Every structure is written in C-alpha cells, then in structure tokens.
N, C-alpha and C positions, 0 to 999 in steps of 0.2 A: 929549756925550750923544746928539746927533742922528746922529753917525757910527755909533755903536754900534747905534742903532735901525734905521738904513738897512742895516747889515750883517745884523742879525737878519731884517729884512724880506726880503732877498735869499736868506738861508739858508732861510727858510720857503717862498719861491717855488720855490727849487730842489728842496726836499723834496716840495713839492706836485706839481711837474712829474714828478719821478721816480715818485711814487705813482700819478699819473694814467697814466704810461706803463706801469707795471706792471699796472694795472687793464686798460688797453687790450690789452696782450699776453695777459693771462689771458683776456679776452673773445675774442680772436682764436683762442687755443688751444681754448677751449671750443666755439667755432663750428666749427672744423675737426674736433674730436672728434665733434660732433653730426652733421656731414655724413658722416664716415666710418662712424659707427655706423648712420646711416640707409641708407647704401649697402650695408653688410654685411647689414643686416636685409632689404633688398630682394633681395639675392642669395640669402640663406638662404630667404626665402619662395618664390622661384622654384624653387630646388632641391627644397624640400619639396613644392611643388605638383606638380612633374614626377614625383617619387617616388610621391606618392599617386595620380596619374593612371595610372602604370605598374602599381601594385598593383591598382587598380580594374579596369584592362584585363585583367590576369592572372586575377583572380577571375572576371570575366565570361566569358573564353575557357574557363576550366576548367569553369564551370557550363554553358556551351553544349556543351562536349565531352561532358559527362555527361548531357545532355538526351536524352530519348526522344521528343521531339516529332516528328511525321511529316515536317515539312519538314527537320528536321535529319537524320533518317534517310535521306531522299531525297538530300540533299546529300552525305552520306557515301557512298551507293551510286554517285552520279555521279562523285565523286572517285576511288573505287576502280576504276570502269570506265575512267576516263581513265588512271589509273596502269597498268592492265593493257594498254591500247593502247600506252602509251609503252614498255612492256617488250618488246613483240613486235618481232621483227626486221622491218626494212623490206623486205628481199628474201625471196623464198620460199626454203625450204631446197632445195638442189641446183641453184639457178640459178647462172649463171656470173658471176664478179666483173666489175665494170666496169674496163676498162683505159684 
C-alpha cells in the first residue's frame, strides 16, 4: 500500500508542477500582451496628438488668413511687395548680357 501512495504522491506532484508551469506561461503571455498593448496605446496617442496639433494649426492659419486685423493687412502688403520685387528682372531691359 505504501508503494501505491508514493506513486500517487509523485503523480500529484507532477500534475502540480505542470499546472504551475501553465500558470507561469499564462502570466508571461498576459504580461507580454499588456506591454504590447501599452506600446500600441502610446503610439496611437502620439499619432492622435500630432493629428490634432496639425488640425489646430490649420484652423489657426485659416482664421489668420481671413482676418482683417491691421497688422495682418500690413503683413500681406509687405509680402505682396516682396513678391513684386522678386518678379522684377535683375538687369534693366536693353542692357547687354554678361559674357
């Protein structure tokens, strides 16, 4: 009878070790899943914040372009005058080309 009890004891130990290993692997898999989920959440948050910042910038620039504030109007006039200067030829008409 004692041999049979020892055999049962070893079977229970073996099953206990297998169950503990399964629980360990499950915990490791859950930990890896949690790390990956956290990483993807961080990446998604960064992408969403960049998108929102770009949309905010776009709305601000659109509102500034439609503004009739005197400083904005002065800036538009100065940009237009610089563009006119850039369109003018550097040499006078009728001058000889540089050789």
